[in-house]
PAVEX-819765 format. One record per residue (C-alpha): x, y, z; residue in three letters. Coordinates in nm, 2 decimals. Example, Ala and Ser with C-alpha at 12.3 -4.5 7.8 and 13.67 -1.06 7.14 Angstrom:
! PAVEX-819765
+--------+--------+--------+-----+
:      u :      v :      w :   r :
+--------+--------+--------+-----+
:   1.23 :  -0.45 :   0.78 : ALA :
:   1.37 :  -0.11 :   0.71 : SER :
+--------+--------+--------+-----+
! end
This chain:
! PAVEX-819765
+--------+--------+--------+-----+
:      u :      v :      w :   r :
+--------+--------+--------+-----+
:  -0.66 :  -0.97 :   4.11 : UNK :
:  -0.94 :  -0.79 :   3.87 : UNK :
:  -1.11 :  -0.68 :   4.20 : UNK :
:  -0.75 :  -0.58 :   4.38 : UNK :
:  -0.65 :  -0.36 :   4.07 : UNK :
:  -1.01 :  -0.19 :   4.02 : UNK :
:  -1.03 :  -0.12 :   4.41 : UNK :
:  -0.65 :   0.04 :   4.37 : UNK :
:  -0.73 :   0.31 :   4.17 : UNK :
:  -0.65 :   0.55 :   4.44 : UNK :
:  -0.34 :   0.38 :   4.53 : UNK :
:  -0.19 :   0.44 :   4.18 : UNK :
:  -0.29 :   0.79 :   4.15 : UNK :
:  -0.16 :   0.87 :   4.48 : UNK :
:   0.20 :   0.90 :   4.38 : UNK :
:   0.05 :   1.17 :   4.10 : UNK :
:  -0.20 :   1.38 :   4.35 : UNK :
:  -0.08 :   1.77 :   4.34 : UNK :
:   0.15 :   1.67 :   4.05 : UNK :
:  -0.05 :   1.97 :   3.82 : UNK :
:   0.04 :   2.24 :   4.00 : UNK :
:   0.41 :   2.16 :   4.01 : UNK :
:   0.65 :   1.99 :   3.79 : UNK :
:   0.67 :   1.61 :   3.77 : UNK :
:   1.01 :   1.56 :   3.91 : UNK :
:   0.93 :   1.80 :   4.19 : UNK :
:   0.60 :   1.56 :   4.21 : UNK :
:   0.80 :   1.26 :   4.23 : UNK :
:   1.10 :   1.40 :   4.51 : UNK :
:   0.79 :   1.56 :   4.70 : UNK :
:   0.62 :   1.18 :   4.73 : UNK :
:   0.94 :   1.05 :   4.80 : UNK :
:   1.10 :   1.30 :   5.04 : UNK :
:   0.75 :   1.23 :   5.26 : UNK :
:   0.86 :   0.87 :   5.31 : UNK :
:   1.24 :   0.97 :   5.38 : UNK :
:   1.32 :   1.12 :   5.74 : UNK :
:   1.57 :   1.35 :   5.84 : UNK :
:   1.78 :   1.56 :   5.61 : UNK :
:   2.00 :   1.29 :   5.46 : UNK :
:   2.12 :   1.38 :   5.12 : UNK :
:   2.36 :   1.12 :   5.05 : UNK :
:   2.31 :   0.88 :   4.74 : UNK :
:   2.18 :   0.59 :   4.94 : UNK :
:   1.92 :   0.78 :   5.08 : UNK :
:   1.79 :   0.89 :   4.71 : UNK :
:   1.88 :   0.52 :   4.57 : UNK :
:   1.65 :   0.39 :   4.83 : UNK :
:   1.35 :   0.65 :   4.75 : UNK :
:   1.40 :   0.56 :   4.36 : UNK :
:   1.36 :   0.18 :   4.42 : UNK :
:   1.05 :   0.23 :   4.65 : UNK :
:   0.87 :   0.48 :   4.36 : UNK :
:   0.95 :   0.21 :   4.10 : UNK :
:   0.83 :  -0.03 :   4.29 : UNK :
:   0.50 :   0.13 :   4.35 : UNK :
:   0.45 :   0.25 :   4.00 : UNK :
:   0.56 :  -0.15 :   3.90 : UNK :
:   0.26 :  -0.27 :   4.06 : UNK :
:   0.00 :  -0.04 :   3.96 : UNK :
:   0.04 :  -0.15 :   3.62 : UNK :
:  -0.16 :   0.00 :   3.34 : UNK :
:  -0.13 :   0.42 :   3.28 : UNK :
:   0.07 :   0.51 :   3.57 : UNK :
:   0.32 :   0.25 :   3.47 : UNK :
:   0.37 :   0.41 :   3.15 : UNK :
:   0.39 :   0.73 :   3.31 : UNK :
:   0.70 :   0.60 :   3.49 : UNK :
:   0.86 :   0.44 :   3.20 : UNK :
:   0.86 :   0.79 :   3.03 : UNK :
:   1.00 :   0.94 :   3.35 : UNK :
:   1.31 :   0.73 :   3.27 : UNK :
:   1.34 :   0.93 :   2.98 : UNK :
:   1.36 :   1.28 :   3.15 : UNK :
:   1.54 :   1.50 :   3.38 : UNK :
:   1.47 :   1.53 :   3.70 : UNK :
:   1.60 :   1.89 :   3.74 : UNK :
:   1.54 :   2.11 :   3.91 : UNK :
:   1.38 :   1.92 :   4.20 : UNK :
:   1.71 :   1.68 :   4.23 : UNK :
:   2.09 :   1.75 :   4.23 : UNK :
:   2.27 :   1.70 :   3.97 : UNK :
:   2.49 :   1.45 :   4.13 : UNK :
:   2.20 :   1.22 :   4.26 : UNK :
:   1.95 :   1.26 :   3.91 : UNK :
:   2.14 :   0.97 :   3.77 : UNK :
:   2.04 :   0.75 :   4.06 : UNK :
:   1.69 :   0.80 :   3.96 : UNK :
:   1.69 :   0.76 :   3.60 : UNK :
:   1.90 :   0.46 :   3.68 : UNK :
:   1.60 :   0.30 :   3.89 : UNK :
:   1.34 :   0.43 :   3.66 : UNK :
:   1.50 :   0.25 :   3.33 : UNK :
:   1.41 :  -0.09 :   3.49 : UNK :
:   1.05 :  -0.02 :   3.40 : UNK :
:   1.14 :  -0.07 :   3.05 : UNK :
:   1.26 :  -0.39 :   3.08 : UNK :
:   1.08 :  -0.56 :   3.32 : UNK :
:   0.82 :  -0.47 :   3.62 : UNK :
:   0.62 :  -0.72 :   3.88 : UNK :
:   0.46 :  -1.01 :   3.72 : UNK :
:   0.15 :  -1.16 :   3.80 : UNK :
:   0.16 :  -1.50 :   3.96 : UNK :
:   0.22 :  -1.78 :   3.76 : UNK :
:  -0.14 :  -1.97 :   3.82 : UNK :
:  -0.32 :  -1.60 :   3.72 : UNK :
:  -0.15 :  -1.60 :   3.42 : UNK :
:  -0.23 :  -2.00 :   3.36 : UNK :
:  -0.59 :  -1.89 :   3.40 : UNK :
:  -0.61 :  -1.64 :   3.15 : UNK :
:  -0.43 :  -1.90 :   2.88 : UNK :
:  -0.73 :  -2.13 :   2.99 : UNK :
:  -1.00 :  -1.89 :   2.95 : UNK :
:  -0.85 :  -1.75 :   2.62 : UNK :
:  -0.74 :  -2.05 :   2.47 : UNK :
:  -0.91 :  -2.33 :   2.62 : UNK :
:  -0.64 :  -2.54 :   2.78 : UNK :
:  -0.36 :  -2.46 :   3.02 : UNK :
:  -0.02 :  -2.36 :   2.88 : UNK :
:   0.13 :  -2.71 :   2.93 : UNK :
:  -0.12 :  -2.86 :   2.69 : UNK :
:  -0.18 :  -2.56 :   2.44 : UNK :
:   0.15 :  -2.54 :   2.40 : UNK :
:   0.48 :  -2.79 :   2.35 : UNK :
:   0.68 :  -2.60 :   2.61 : UNK :
:   0.56 :  -2.30 :   2.83 : UNK :
:   0.82 :  -2.09 :   3.05 : UNK :
:   0.61 :  -2.01 :   3.37 : UNK :
:   0.86 :  -1.72 :   3.46 : UNK :
:   0.77 :  -1.42 :   3.21 : UNK :
:   1.05 :  -1.31 :   2.99 : UNK :
:   0.90 :  -0.94 :   3.09 : UNK :
:   0.63 :  -0.75 :   3.23 : UNK :
:   0.48 :  -0.44 :   3.11 : UNK :
:   0.22 :  -0.21 :   3.20 : UNK :
:  -0.08 :  -0.46 :   3.06 : UNK :
:   0.05 :  -0.76 :   3.04 : UNK :
:   0.37 :  -0.98 :   3.05 : UNK :
:   0.52 :  -1.21 :   2.79 : UNK :
:   0.63 :  -1.57 :   2.81 : UNK :
:   0.86 :  -1.79 :   2.58 : UNK :
:   0.69 :  -2.09 :   2.47 : UNK :
:   0.74 :  -2.35 :   2.18 : UNK :
:   0.45 :  -2.42 :   1.94 : UNK :
:   0.40 :  -2.83 :   1.88 : UNK :
:   0.60 :  -2.79 :   1.55 : UNK :
:   0.85 :  -2.66 :   1.74 : UNK :
:   0.81 :  -2.27 :   1.67 : UNK :
:   0.97 :  -2.07 :   1.94 : UNK :
:   0.73 :  -1.81 :   2.02 : UNK :
:   0.63 :  -1.50 :   2.28 : UNK :
:   0.29 :  -1.53 :   2.43 : UNK :
:   0.16 :  -1.19 :   2.60 : UNK :
:  -0.10 :  -1.25 :   2.84 : UNK :
:  -0.30 :  -0.94 :   2.99 : UNK :
:  -0.34 :  -0.87 :   3.34 : UNK :
:  -0.69 :  -0.99 :   3.47 : UNK :
:  -0.86 :  -0.68 :   3.52 : UNK :
:  -0.63 :  -0.41 :   3.38 : UNK :
:  -0.86 :  -0.31 :   3.09 : UNK :
:  -1.12 :  -0.23 :   3.34 : UNK :
:  -0.89 :  -0.02 :   3.53 : UNK :
:  -0.75 :   0.15 :   3.24 : UNK :
:  -1.09 :   0.26 :   3.11 : UNK :
:  -1.14 :   0.37 :   3.45 : UNK :
:  -0.81 :   0.58 :   3.45 : UNK :
:  -0.89 :   0.73 :   3.09 : UNK :
:  -1.23 :   0.87 :   3.20 : UNK :
:  -1.13 :   1.05 :   3.48 : UNK :
:  -1.01 :   1.33 :   3.26 : UNK :
:  -0.82 :   1.49 :   3.58 : UNK :
:  -0.62 :   1.19 :   3.64 : UNK :
:  -0.52 :   1.14 :   3.27 : UNK :
:  -0.42 :   1.57 :   3.25 : UNK :
:  -0.19 :   1.49 :   3.58 : UNK :
:  -0.06 :   1.17 :   3.45 : UNK :
:   0.07 :   1.38 :   3.18 : UNK :
:   0.20 :   1.65 :   3.38 : UNK :
:   0.48 :   1.35 :   3.41 : UNK :
:   0.70 :   1.53 :   3.14 : UNK :
:   0.67 :   1.83 :   3.33 : UNK :
:   1.07 :   1.82 :   3.37 : UNK :
:   1.09 :   1.90 :   3.00 : UNK :
:   0.74 :   2.12 :   2.96 : UNK :
:   0.75 :   2.32 :   3.25 : UNK :
:   0.57 :   2.58 :   3.05 : UNK :
:   0.33 :   2.40 :   2.87 : UNK :
:   0.01 :   2.56 :   2.90 : UNK :
:  -0.28 :   2.32 :   3.05 : UNK :
:  -0.45 :   2.34 :   2.73 : UNK :
:  -0.22 :   2.16 :   2.52 : UNK :
:  -0.18 :   1.90 :   2.78 : UNK :
:  -0.52 :   1.82 :   2.77 : UNK :
:  -0.55 :   1.77 :   2.35 : UNK :
:  -0.29 :   1.52 :   2.36 : UNK :
:  -0.47 :   1.38 :   2.65 : UNK :
:  -0.81 :   1.34 :   2.44 : UNK :
:  -0.56 :   1.19 :   2.17 : UNK :
:  -0.37 :   0.94 :   2.42 : UNK :
:  -0.70 :   0.82 :   2.55 : UNK :
:  -0.81 :   0.66 :   2.20 : UNK :
:  -0.45 :   0.55 :   2.13 : UNK :
:  -0.42 :   0.40 :   2.49 : UNK :
:  -0.77 :   0.24 :   2.47 : UNK :
:  -0.69 :   0.08 :   2.15 : UNK :
:  -0.41 :  -0.14 :   2.31 : UNK :
:  -0.64 :  -0.27 :   2.52 : UNK :
:  -0.73 :  -0.50 :   2.26 : UNK :
:  -0.46 :  -0.75 :   2.14 : UNK :
:  -0.63 :  -0.82 :   1.85 : UNK :
:  -0.58 :  -0.47 :   1.76 : UNK :
:  -0.26 :  -0.51 :   1.82 : UNK :
:  -0.20 :  -0.82 :   1.59 : UNK :
:  -0.37 :  -0.67 :   1.28 : UNK :
:  -0.12 :  -0.33 :   1.34 : UNK :
:   0.18 :  -0.58 :   1.40 : UNK :
:   0.08 :  -0.79 :   1.09 : UNK :
:   0.08 :  -0.53 :   0.88 : UNK :
:   0.40 :  -0.38 :   0.98 : UNK :
:   0.54 :  -0.73 :   0.95 : UNK :
:   0.38 :  -0.77 :   0.61 : UNK :
:   0.55 :  -0.41 :   0.49 : UNK :
:   0.91 :  -0.51 :   0.64 : UNK :
:   0.91 :  -0.87 :   0.58 : UNK :
:   1.26 :  -0.97 :   0.43 : UNK :
:   1.39 :  -0.62 :   0.53 : UNK :
:   1.76 :  -0.56 :   0.55 : UNK :
:   1.82 :  -0.40 :   0.89 : UNK :
:   1.44 :  -0.37 :   1.02 : UNK :
:   1.28 :  -0.68 :   1.23 : UNK :
:   0.91 :  -0.70 :   1.32 : UNK :
:   0.80 :  -1.07 :   1.47 : UNK :
:   0.57 :  -1.23 :   1.28 : UNK :
:   0.21 :  -1.28 :   1.45 : UNK :
:   0.05 :  -1.60 :   1.51 : UNK :
:  -0.31 :  -1.56 :   1.50 : UNK :
:  -0.46 :  -1.89 :   1.58 : UNK :
:  -0.31 :  -1.85 :   1.93 : UNK :
:  -0.37 :  -1.46 :   1.96 : UNK :
:  -0.72 :  -1.30 :   2.10 : UNK :
:  -0.84 :  -1.01 :   2.29 : UNK :
:  -0.62 :  -1.09 :   2.60 : UNK :
:  -0.35 :  -1.32 :   2.48 : UNK :
:  -0.12 :  -1.25 :   2.21 : UNK :
:   0.13 :  -1.47 :   2.04 : UNK :
:   0.46 :  -1.39 :   1.83 : UNK :
:   0.76 :  -1.56 :   1.69 : UNK :
:   1.00 :  -1.50 :   1.97 : UNK :
:   1.27 :  -1.26 :   1.87 : UNK :
:   1.67 :  -1.25 :   2.04 : UNK :
:   1.83 :  -0.91 :   2.09 : UNK :
:   1.99 :  -0.69 :   2.34 : UNK :
:   1.76 :  -0.49 :   2.59 : UNK :
:   1.82 :  -0.12 :   2.61 : UNK :
:   2.04 :  -0.08 :   2.97 : UNK :
:   2.27 :  -0.33 :   2.75 : UNK :
:   2.26 :  -0.13 :   2.44 : UNK :
:   2.36 :   0.14 :   2.58 : UNK :
:   2.71 :  -0.01 :   2.65 : UNK :
:   2.79 :  -0.10 :   2.31 : UNK :
:   3.06 :   0.09 :   2.09 : UNK :
:   2.95 :   0.42 :   1.93 : UNK :
:   2.96 :   0.31 :   1.59 : UNK :
:   2.72 :   0.02 :   1.65 : UNK :
:   2.52 :   0.27 :   1.85 : UNK :
:   2.46 :   0.50 :   1.56 : UNK :
:   2.39 :   0.22 :   1.32 : UNK :
:   2.08 :   0.15 :   1.58 : UNK :
:   2.05 :   0.54 :   1.60 : UNK :
:   1.98 :   0.54 :   1.19 : UNK :
:   1.75 :   0.21 :   1.15 : UNK :
:   1.52 :   0.36 :   1.45 : UNK :
:   1.50 :   0.69 :   1.27 : UNK :
:   1.42 :   0.48 :   0.95 : UNK :
:   1.20 :   0.27 :   1.09 : UNK :
:   1.01 :   0.60 :   1.27 : UNK :
:   0.98 :   0.85 :   1.05 : UNK :
:   1.06 :   0.60 :   0.75 : UNK :
:   0.74 :   0.45 :   0.80 : UNK :
:   0.51 :   0.74 :   0.81 : UNK :
:   0.58 :   0.87 :   0.47 : UNK :
:   0.60 :   0.48 :   0.33 : UNK :
:   0.27 :   0.35 :   0.48 : UNK :
:   0.11 :   0.65 :   0.67 : UNK :
:   0.15 :   0.49 :   0.97 : UNK :
:   0.34 :   0.60 :   1.29 : UNK :
:   0.45 :   0.35 :   1.58 : UNK :
:   0.36 :   0.56 :   1.85 : UNK :
:   0.49 :   0.42 :   2.15 : UNK :
:   0.90 :   0.52 :   2.06 : UNK :
:   1.03 :   0.38 :   2.38 : UNK :
:   1.32 :   0.18 :   2.44 : UNK :
:   1.14 :  -0.10 :   2.62 : UNK :
:   0.99 :  -0.16 :   2.28 : UNK :
:   1.34 :  -0.22 :   2.11 : UNK :
:   1.57 :  -0.55 :   2.02 : UNK :
:   1.94 :  -0.42 :   1.93 : UNK :
:   2.11 :  -0.72 :   1.73 : UNK :
:   2.48 :  -0.70 :   1.71 : UNK :
:   2.47 :  -0.71 :   1.35 : UNK :
:   2.33 :  -0.35 :   1.34 : UNK :
:   1.96 :  -0.47 :   1.29 : UNK :
:   1.69 :  -0.38 :   1.53 : UNK :
:   1.36 :  -0.55 :   1.59 : UNK :
:   1.06 :  -0.36 :   1.68 : UNK :
:   0.80 :  -0.48 :   1.92 : UNK :
:   0.47 :  -0.34 :   2.10 : UNK :
:   0.23 :  -0.21 :   1.80 : UNK :
:  -0.06 :  -0.13 :   2.02 : UNK :
:  -0.06 :   0.23 :   1.99 : UNK :
:  -0.06 :   0.28 :   1.62 : UNK :
:  -0.12 :   0.63 :   1.43 : UNK :
:  -0.26 :   0.67 :   1.10 : UNK :
:  -0.27 :   0.97 :   0.88 : UNK :
:  -0.39 :   1.10 :   0.56 : UNK :
:  -0.16 :   1.12 :   0.26 : UNK :
:  -0.23 :   1.48 :   0.26 : UNK :
:  -0.12 :   1.54 :   0.58 : UNK :
:   0.17 :   1.31 :   0.54 : UNK :
:   0.21 :   1.61 :   0.17 : UNK :
:   0.19 :   1.83 :   0.43 : UNK :
:   0.48 :   1.71 :   0.70 : UNK :
:   0.76 :   1.66 :   0.42 : UNK :
:   0.65 :   1.99 :   0.28 : UNK :
:   0.71 :   2.16 :   0.58 : UNK :
:   1.05 :   1.98 :   0.66 : UNK :
:   1.20 :   2.03 :   0.37 : UNK :
:   1.06 :   2.43 :   0.34 : UNK :
:   1.23 :   2.47 :   0.71 : UNK :
:   1.58 :   2.30 :   0.57 : UNK :
:   1.57 :   2.53 :   0.28 : UNK :
:   1.50 :   2.81 :   0.53 : UNK :
:   1.19 :   2.94 :   0.28 : UNK :
:   0.98 :   3.15 :   0.54 : UNK :
:   0.70 :   3.16 :   0.29 : UNK :
:   0.65 :   2.80 :   0.20 : UNK :
:   0.70 :   2.72 :   0.60 : UNK :
:   0.40 :   2.98 :   0.66 : UNK :
:   0.20 :   2.82 :   0.40 : UNK :
:   0.23 :   2.42 :   0.50 : UNK :
:   0.17 :   2.56 :   0.84 : UNK :
:  -0.21 :   2.73 :   0.74 : UNK :
:  -0.22 :   2.39 :   0.52 : UNK :
:  -0.20 :   2.19 :   0.80 : UNK :
:  -0.43 :   2.41 :   1.06 : UNK :
:  -0.18 :   2.54 :   1.27 : UNK :
:  -0.30 :   2.90 :   1.18 : UNK :
:  -0.62 :   3.08 :   1.15 : UNK :
:  -0.59 :   3.30 :   0.82 : UNK :
:  -0.89 :   3.51 :   1.00 : UNK :
:  -0.67 :   3.63 :   1.27 : UNK :
:  -0.54 :   3.93 :   1.22 : UNK :
:  -0.29 :   3.86 :   1.51 : UNK :
:  -0.08 :   3.61 :   1.24 : UNK :
:   0.31 :   3.55 :   1.32 : UNK :
:   0.54 :   3.66 :   1.03 : UNK :
:   0.66 :   3.39 :   0.78 : UNK :
:   1.01 :   3.46 :   0.93 : UNK :
:   0.89 :   3.42 :   1.29 : UNK :
:   0.72 :   3.07 :   1.19 : UNK :
:   1.05 :   2.95 :   1.01 : UNK :
:   1.24 :   3.06 :   1.33 : UNK :
:   0.98 :   2.87 :   1.55 : UNK :
:   1.08 :   2.52 :   1.30 : UNK :
:   1.42 :   2.58 :   1.29 : UNK :
:   1.46 :   2.59 :   1.66 : UNK :
:   1.23 :   2.24 :   1.65 : UNK :
:   1.43 :   2.05 :   1.36 : UNK :
:   1.76 :   2.13 :   1.50 : UNK :
:   1.90 :   1.73 :   1.37 : UNK :
:   1.81 :   1.83 :   1.03 : UNK :
:   1.89 :   2.25 :   0.97 : UNK :
:   2.21 :   2.24 :   1.20 : UNK :
:   2.52 :   2.14 :   1.03 : UNK :
:   2.55 :   1.77 :   0.92 : UNK :
:   2.60 :   1.51 :   1.04 : UNK :
:   2.44 :   1.56 :   1.33 : UNK :
:   2.48 :   1.40 :   1.67 : UNK :
:   2.19 :   1.38 :   1.90 : UNK :
:   2.21 :   1.48 :   2.26 : UNK :
:   2.02 :   1.42 :   2.55 : UNK :
:   1.89 :   1.81 :   2.60 : UNK :
:   1.75 :   1.78 :   2.21 : UNK :
:   1.38 :   1.71 :   2.34 : UNK :
:   1.41 :   1.91 :   2.62 : UNK :
:   1.53 :   2.23 :   2.38 : UNK :
:   1.25 :   2.13 :   2.12 : UNK :
:   0.96 :   2.11 :   2.39 : UNK :
:   1.04 :   2.47 :   2.49 : UNK :
:   1.05 :   2.57 :   2.16 : UNK :
:   0.76 :   2.42 :   2.04 : UNK :
:   0.49 :   2.48 :   2.29 : UNK :
:   0.67 :   2.71 :   2.58 : UNK :
:   0.45 :   3.05 :   2.60 : UNK :
:   0.74 :   3.18 :   2.75 : UNK :
:   1.03 :   3.03 :   2.58 : UNK :
:   1.22 :   3.15 :   2.28 : UNK :
:   0.96 :   3.08 :   2.05 : UNK :
:   0.67 :   3.22 :   2.30 : UNK :
:   0.58 :   3.51 :   2.06 : UNK :
:   0.50 :   3.24 :   1.78 : UNK :
:   0.33 :   3.00 :   2.01 : UNK :
:   0.10 :   3.18 :   2.18 : UNK :
:  -0.09 :   3.26 :   1.82 : UNK :
:  -0.07 :   2.87 :   1.73 : UNK :
:  -0.34 :   2.61 :   1.70 : UNK :
:  -0.19 :   2.31 :   1.70 : UNK :
:  -0.46 :   2.01 :   1.68 : UNK :
:  -0.44 :   1.66 :   1.83 : UNK :
:  -0.32 :   1.48 :   1.57 : UNK :
:   0.02 :   1.64 :   1.51 : UNK :
:   0.07 :   1.69 :   1.91 : UNK :
:   0.10 :   1.29 :   1.90 : UNK :
:   0.29 :   1.33 :   1.60 : UNK :
:   0.55 :   1.57 :   1.79 : UNK :
:   0.50 :   1.31 :   2.12 : UNK :
:   0.63 :   1.04 :   1.91 : UNK :
:   0.94 :   1.27 :   1.72 : UNK :
:   1.02 :   1.38 :   2.11 : UNK :
:   1.01 :   0.98 :   2.21 : UNK :
:   1.27 :   0.90 :   1.90 : UNK :
:   1.45 :   1.21 :   1.98 : UNK :
:   1.53 :   1.15 :   2.37 : UNK :
:   1.61 :   0.77 :   2.24 : UNK :
:   1.88 :   0.87 :   2.00 : UNK :
:   2.04 :   1.14 :   2.24 : UNK :
:   2.08 :   0.86 :   2.51 : UNK :
:   2.25 :   0.69 :   2.22 : UNK :
:   2.45 :   0.95 :   2.11 : UNK :
:   2.34 :   0.87 :   1.74 : UNK :
:   2.57 :   1.07 :   1.47 : UNK :
:   2.40 :   1.06 :   1.10 : UNK :
:   2.31 :   1.26 :   0.80 : UNK :
:   1.97 :   1.36 :   0.87 : UNK :
:   1.86 :   1.63 :   0.67 : UNK :
:   2.00 :   1.38 :   0.37 : UNK :
:   1.79 :   1.09 :   0.49 : UNK :
:   1.46 :   1.32 :   0.48 : UNK :
:   1.59 :   1.40 :   0.13 : UNK :
:   1.56 :   1.08 :   0.01 : UNK :
:   1.22 :   1.05 :   0.09 : UNK :
:   1.10 :   1.37 :   0.03 : UNK :
:   1.26 :   1.44 :  -0.27 : UNK :
:   1.38 :   1.13 :  -0.42 : UNK :
:   1.73 :   1.18 :  -0.40 : UNK :
:   2.01 :   0.95 :  -0.38 : UNK :
:   2.05 :   0.74 :  -0.08 : UNK :
:   2.28 :   0.93 :   0.19 : UNK :
:   2.41 :   0.61 :   0.38 : UNK :
:   2.45 :   0.23 :   0.31 : UNK :
:   2.19 :   0.15 :   0.50 : UNK :
:   1.98 :   0.39 :   0.29 : UNK :
:   2.10 :   0.21 :   0.01 : UNK :
:   1.96 :  -0.09 :   0.14 : UNK :
:   1.63 :   0.06 :   0.22 : UNK :
:   1.55 :   0.16 :  -0.12 : UNK :
:   1.68 :  -0.14 :  -0.34 : UNK :
:   1.43 :  -0.33 :  -0.06 : UNK :
:   1.11 :  -0.06 :  -0.14 : UNK :
:   1.22 :  -0.07 :  -0.51 : UNK :
:   1.16 :  -0.46 :  -0.49 : UNK :
:   0.84 :  -0.44 :  -0.27 : UNK :
:   0.62 :  -0.21 :  -0.44 : UNK :
:   0.76 :   0.16 :  -0.32 : UNK :
:   0.47 :   0.38 :  -0.23 : UNK :
:   0.21 :   0.10 :  -0.30 : UNK :
:   0.09 :   0.01 :   0.05 : UNK :
:  -0.31 :   0.01 :   0.04 : UNK :
:  -0.48 :   0.12 :   0.42 : UNK :
:  -0.79 :   0.00 :   0.58 : UNK :
:  -0.97 :   0.23 :   0.40 : UNK :
:  -0.86 :   0.11 :   0.05 : UNK :
:  -0.67 :   0.41 :  -0.08 : UNK :
:  -0.35 :   0.37 :  -0.22 : UNK :
:  -0.07 :   0.53 :   0.02 : UNK :
+--------+--------+--------+-----+
! end
């Protein structure tokens, strides 16, 4: 299987060839239409085409399957007529929940190599059929000999080598990021390449499950006992570089969560918002892979967060700068926004062609709409596309500012995380007082919601802002 994965590199890349010169939606549909004879444009034809593409990405594993997961968020316009877009999105959405698994005997061989024995001996019970199969590995339900229910993530043989080879190919990786082109049709190539370099480091970390286990243990330790944020506990004695064992978590997957009533979806939206952005403020950490396949939704309004293979660390100085920027934007203070951007390195003070403070304020107000718009604000499906056009398009509404900014890879990844969260909340249609929640963190204001009261009480009890990072400094 390892040899097949390595030999399949060209096959895995094939759906993306030529994507650099067109939007991802256009590239996807062009690839599909080459396989569809005639000019039939019925829904059945589109459904079969979408199914073929999902199957192809699912078999590819690794980097390109992650690209397919991204596609489940984005619009296929203008490449697909509006009445057919939902067909492609529905098919792609399955990649969030599952993918074609590896054969049971292959998974068994990995467990033997990593844990010293076959799964039926290492564990008291082991389900040979996986609960889920994703881009790097698949998850099996099991039970330890002491009765503890666990989830065992097993890495596909050879996938680490295949991904490293793909990541070393800068053209392939840049093409991978072109899959976001339906949202970022005007993004410059330099921004794509900067983000690709940052992503190389983040994705490479995911290949060693020991790093993921350490990340998850850090989050689990910080959020243990939290009233609405759940992080499964790690089982280190059953975890290696290619096998990762944690507590088995229950919950509803994304496709079913979308069918819940809006009041419950609003509560889940607030939990995701508080975890995604709150962990940055409280721990200086971002879980950098915010897609709905990494969430389990519970009927009591809580959310379980999975997959900590891609985690980004920020310095306290960076966190302070981000908070200042957000609040200055909400206050409409262009001078403070300009100063915060210069401090973050977005603006070169030596450049004689600098945007004016009011231009910079307009730039960030357009990208922070959920915070600056009348509150409470309801996220919608168009938000992520509008943010990208405002922040990155040299031909968009903020082009005069975009062309004079220099955004580093740290902040590009931060934007990617925020966009992922925005896409999720847009699909949920989440409504909340997002500005007031940020003011809780950044200005120490009273809780804006009942969840805010619970959250603040938890952090008071557990020592708010006393997280010690790996470098030994207090966050």
